[in-house]
Rosetta silent file (secondary structure, phi, psi, omega in degrees, C-alpha in Angstrom):
SEQUENCE: MELTRTNLNRSRLELEKARKILINLDTLPDSSIKVYIENLLSAMNLISPVILESQRGDSASTSTTFEDLSKEILRKVALEERLYDMYFYLKNMTYKSLYRTDKGVIISNWKSSKTFSKDKLKSFYDDVEKLVVNIERVIMN
SCORE:     score description
SCORE:     0.000 S_00000001
   1 L     0.000  -32.929  179.484   18.372  -49.143    7.436 S_00000001
   2 H   -66.122  -40.654  175.933   17.394  -52.431    9.091 S_00000001
   3 H   -59.598  -40.791 -179.988   20.972  -52.957   10.287 S_00000001
   4 H   -60.149  -50.537  179.893   20.884  -49.443   11.699 S_00000001
   5 H   -62.874  -43.246 -179.991   17.709  -50.056   13.713 S_00000001
   6 H   -61.181  -47.221 -179.321   18.929  -53.459   14.873 S_00000001
   7 H   -66.087  -38.216  176.906   22.274  -52.087   16.014 S_00000001
   8 H   -63.159  -43.596  179.144   20.660  -49.133   17.754 S_00000001
   9 H   -64.894  -43.454  179.499   18.285  -51.464   19.598 S_00000001
  10 H   -66.183  -36.679  177.391   21.071  -53.864   20.559 S_00000001
  11 H   -64.466  -42.161  176.437   23.218  -50.965   21.716 S_00000001
  12 H   -62.175  -38.684  178.612   20.362  -49.721   23.900 S_00000001
  13 H   -63.483  -42.852  177.168   19.997  -53.236   25.331 S_00000001
  14 H   -62.849  -38.664  176.591   23.692  -53.314   26.276 S_00000001
  15 H   -64.272  -39.926  178.887   23.279  -49.930   27.937 S_00000001
  16 H   -63.559  -41.631  176.935   20.299  -51.212   29.899 S_00000001
  17 H   -60.970  -43.657  179.494   22.339  -54.193   31.109 S_00000001
  18 H   -63.856  -40.743  179.871   25.130  -51.838   32.185 S_00000001
  19 H   -61.654  -43.150  179.525   22.662  -49.566   33.979 S_00000001
  20 H   -63.676  -39.408  177.266   21.240  -52.479   35.967 S_00000001
  21 H   -64.417  -44.668 -178.534   24.726  -53.567   37.004 S_00000001
  22 H   -61.247  -41.334  179.598   25.616  -50.022   38.048 S_00000001
  23 H   -62.303  -40.997 -175.372   22.468  -49.708   40.170 S_00000001
  24 L  -101.373   17.587 -173.068   23.162  -52.998   41.955 S_00000001
  25 L   -55.792  -36.213 -177.289   26.958  -52.771   41.985 S_00000001
  26 L   -68.051  -22.697 -177.195   27.210  -52.886   45.780 S_00000001
  27 L  -104.912   -7.694 -177.583   25.437  -56.245   45.978 S_00000001
  28 L   -92.502  160.154  177.963   26.952  -57.955   42.933 S_00000001
  29 L   -67.965  161.723 -179.624   30.239  -59.903   42.803 S_00000001
  30 L   -56.703  -31.249 -179.223   33.449  -58.164   41.754 S_00000001
  31 H   -62.395  -21.134 -179.620   33.274  -59.877   38.354 S_00000001
  32 H   -68.188  -22.703  177.912   30.227  -57.741   37.533 S_00000001
  33 H   -63.391  -45.019  178.885   32.492  -54.686   37.230 S_00000001
  34 H   -65.466  -38.747  177.971   34.200  -56.230   34.216 S_00000001
  35 H   -62.813  -40.843  177.565   30.807  -57.210   32.759 S_00000001
  36 H   -57.712  -49.236 -179.553   29.668  -53.596   33.200 S_00000001
  37 H   -64.193  -41.050  178.646   32.678  -52.309   31.260 S_00000001
  38 H   -64.633  -34.531  175.484   32.206  -54.965   28.567 S_00000001
  39 H   -63.717  -42.013  178.359   28.553  -53.904   28.183 S_00000001
  40 H   -64.328  -43.670  177.819   29.656  -50.311   27.595 S_00000001
  41 H   -62.657  -41.102  179.037   32.260  -51.428   25.050 S_00000001
  42 H   -63.223  -41.666  177.788   29.693  -53.602   23.315 S_00000001
  43 H   -60.858  -41.379  178.734   27.258  -50.681   23.086 S_00000001
  44 H   -67.438  -40.502  179.107   29.988  -48.569   21.493 S_00000001
  45 H   -66.782  -37.400 -179.752   30.945  -51.351   19.081 S_00000001
  46 H   -67.916  -30.433 -179.263   27.332  -51.918   18.056 S_00000001
  47 H   -82.526  -16.960 -176.312   26.852  -48.254   17.216 S_00000001
  48 H   -59.879  -45.908  177.950   30.087  -48.111   15.171 S_00000001
  49 H   -61.655  -31.016  179.210   28.713  -49.585   11.906 S_00000001
  50 H   -67.026  -43.630  178.387   25.871  -47.061   12.119 S_00000001
  51 H   -63.764  -47.011 -178.499   28.344  -44.166   12.425 S_00000001
  52 H   -63.310  -42.734  179.226   30.500  -45.498    9.600 S_00000001
  53 H   -62.751  -39.657 -179.090   27.499  -46.106    7.356 S_00000001
  54 H   -66.245  -27.374 -178.676   26.221  -42.570    7.933 S_00000001
  55 H   -89.035  -34.899 -176.904   29.573  -41.147    6.822 S_00000001
  56 H   -92.453  -23.177  179.960   30.342  -43.390    3.859 S_00000001
  57 L    86.512  -14.867  176.347   26.845  -43.773    2.517 S_00000001
  58 L  -111.665  168.740 -176.145   27.212  -47.514    1.971 S_00000001
  59 L   -73.746  138.280  178.652   26.577  -50.311    4.395 S_00000001
  60 L   -93.304  157.470  177.254   29.331  -51.051    6.874 S_00000001
  61 L   -65.935  144.105  178.021   30.339  -54.505    7.987 S_00000001
  62 L   -69.219  -14.163  178.766   28.603  -55.778   11.091 S_00000001
  63 L   -89.176    4.619  176.865   32.052  -56.618   12.440 S_00000001
  64 L   -63.355  134.662  177.397   33.016  -52.936   12.496 S_00000001
  65 L  -118.136  172.633  179.013   34.138  -51.850   15.951 S_00000001
  66 H   -60.611  -27.659  177.659   34.767  -48.491   17.549 S_00000001
  67 H   -63.648  -26.945 -178.579   38.461  -49.086   16.832 S_00000001
  68 H   -76.102  -15.195  178.045   37.669  -48.909   13.105 S_00000001
  69 L   -82.448  152.516  175.448   36.453  -45.342   13.448 S_00000001
  70 L  -109.152  164.501  176.628   38.889  -42.488   13.263 S_00000001
  71 H   -62.838  -30.166  177.929   38.865  -39.261   15.209 S_00000001
  72 H   -62.406  -44.215  178.389   38.147  -37.572   11.878 S_00000001
  73 H   -63.877  -41.428  178.213   34.911  -39.543   11.488 S_00000001
  74 H   -61.487  -39.510  177.584   33.911  -38.665   15.048 S_00000001
  75 H   -63.369  -40.295 -178.675   34.480  -34.979   14.284 S_00000001
  76 H   -62.780  -33.453  178.884   32.319  -35.238   11.164 S_00000001
  77 L   -97.328   18.455  174.534   29.382  -36.548   13.162 S_00000001
  78 L    58.249   38.267  175.445   30.012  -33.899   15.839 S_00000001
  79 L  -103.510  151.404 -178.480   31.047  -36.358   18.523 S_00000001
  80 L   -72.276  135.137  179.477   33.669  -35.593   21.091 S_00000001
  81 L   -63.229  -25.768 -178.738   37.076  -37.081   20.384 S_00000001
  82 H   -62.987  -20.957  175.688   37.415  -38.000   24.040 S_00000001
  83 H   -63.696  -37.285  177.629   34.906  -40.810   23.386 S_00000001
  84 H   -62.634  -46.148  178.085   37.539  -42.420   21.198 S_00000001
  85 H   -65.535  -39.018  179.873   40.074  -42.164   24.007 S_00000001
  86 H   -62.923  -37.959  178.805   37.513  -43.399   26.539 S_00000001
  87 H   -56.593  -48.807 -178.529   36.885  -46.508   24.423 S_00000001
  88 H   -70.544  -31.370  176.048   40.544  -47.520   24.623 S_00000001
  89 H   -64.802  -46.506  178.039   40.696  -46.614   28.300 S_00000001
  90 H   -63.473  -42.444 -179.566   37.717  -48.884   29.026 S_00000001
  91 H   -61.587  -40.781  177.692   39.160  -51.626   26.852 S_00000001
  92 H   -63.375  -35.237  179.886   42.434  -51.439   28.753 S_00000001
  93 H   -63.044  -28.795 -178.409   40.524  -51.749   32.038 S_00000001
  94 L   -69.176  -17.080  179.456   39.194  -55.161   30.991 S_00000001
  95 L   -90.861    0.682 -175.940   42.749  -56.533   31.091 S_00000001
  96 L  -111.197  167.898  175.462   43.269  -55.525   34.713 S_00000001
  97 E   -78.005  132.934 -178.613   42.100  -56.809   38.074 S_00000001
  98 E  -125.467  129.815  175.291   38.910  -55.120   39.204 S_00000001
  99 E  -154.257  156.720 -176.854   37.436  -55.261   42.670 S_00000001
 100 E   -89.227  149.736  170.842   35.226  -53.212   44.957 S_00000001
 101 E  -138.947 -178.892  177.474   36.183  -51.442   48.153 S_00000001
 102 L   -63.716  -29.251 -177.971   34.442  -48.984   50.446 S_00000001
 103 L   -84.677  -12.116 -178.239   35.863  -46.131   48.369 S_00000001
 104 E   143.780 -131.897 -178.326   34.671  -47.492   45.038 S_00000001
 105 E  -118.195  133.337  176.624   36.312  -49.763   42.511 S_00000001
 106 E  -104.638  129.640  176.594   40.022  -50.509   42.381 S_00000001
 107 E  -112.987  121.658 -175.661   41.589  -51.263   39.028 S_00000001
 108 E  -140.522  155.784  169.131   45.043  -52.733   39.355 S_00000001
 109 L  -131.855 -168.271 -172.685   47.796  -54.535   37.558 S_00000001
 110 L   -65.725  -20.771 -176.006   51.159  -55.751   38.782 S_00000001
 111 L  -119.335  -11.397 -179.132   52.698  -52.277   39.085 S_00000001
 112 L  -155.286  164.574  175.286   49.929  -49.774   39.784 S_00000001
 113 E  -146.587  157.443 -179.110   46.361  -49.323   40.884 S_00000001
 114 E  -141.962  139.839  179.286   43.709  -46.664   40.589 S_00000001
 115 E  -104.613  132.192  175.152   40.496  -46.152   42.527 S_00000001
 116 E  -115.527  139.016  173.969   37.303  -45.055   40.806 S_00000001
 117 L   -80.458  165.644  176.266   34.205  -43.888   42.588 S_00000001
 118 H   -62.522  -31.301  177.688   30.799  -45.145   41.550 S_00000001
 119 H   -63.720  -37.807  178.177   30.210  -41.639   40.154 S_00000001
 120 H   -66.892  -41.453  175.976   33.159  -42.049   37.780 S_00000001
 121 H   -62.332  -37.526  177.879   31.764  -45.382   36.583 S_00000001
 122 H   -65.674  -35.941  179.460   28.414  -43.627   36.094 S_00000001
 123 H   -64.962  -34.562  174.035   30.126  -40.935   34.016 S_00000001
 124 H   -61.346  -45.605  178.822   31.377  -43.650   31.630 S_00000001
 125 H   -59.598  -47.774 -178.220   27.794  -44.877   31.318 S_00000001
 126 H   -59.142  -40.552  179.570   26.495  -41.334   30.750 S_00000001
 127 H   -65.229  -42.705  179.516   29.035  -40.721   27.980 S_00000001
 128 H   -68.874  -39.959  177.597   28.140  -43.923   26.136 S_00000001
 129 H   -61.939  -41.957  178.354   24.426  -43.233   26.552 S_00000001
 130 H   -62.002  -40.128  177.237   24.928  -39.734   25.143 S_00000001
 131 H   -58.547  -49.992 -178.135   26.779  -41.255   22.176 S_00000001
 132 H   -63.336  -44.731 -179.455   23.917  -43.647   21.407 S_00000001
 133 H   -63.086  -43.927  179.980   21.248  -40.949   21.818 S_00000001
 134 H   -64.047  -43.450  178.975   23.141  -38.488   19.599 S_00000001
 135 H   -65.175  -41.983  178.703   23.699  -41.041   16.852 S_00000001
 136 H   -60.097  -42.497 -179.908   20.084  -42.127   17.050 S_00000001
 137 H   -64.679  -44.625 -178.677   18.954  -38.513   16.715 S_00000001
 138 H   -66.717  -44.643 -174.978   21.260  -37.844   13.751 S_00000001
 139 H   -73.161  -41.010 -173.697   20.467  -41.081   11.911 S_00000001
 140 H   -82.819   -8.984  178.562   16.734  -41.177   12.462 S_00000001
 141 L   -99.823    0.000    0.000   16.116  -37.544   11.474 S_00000001
């Protein structure tokens, strides 16, 4: 139970860091976009042992990541499968060039690029926050 509380608190802290970056995104350097995404991934990874522990009944390794969860486990805890897909989408974004423009954030690699608005980045935050809140509600009740 102590691991659960610790991971929930650390996950909330990562979300808070991401929220602060999102609020100040226009004034921060381009590198902060990658930090924002890494904070969201970290929050998801920190909550993963809690999800796994709730399903298996025994303690999960602290090195458990969101990748270790299956879509089946997400269904069992009534979480949307798209969160699983979003995790890998965000993780893939960390390997690309990220920079700001007037239209939002451009994510590019050598052959393609995609523009995201600040609202889309906020939707990633909202989804991860919802994940943490839902798990907290399920585990603590």
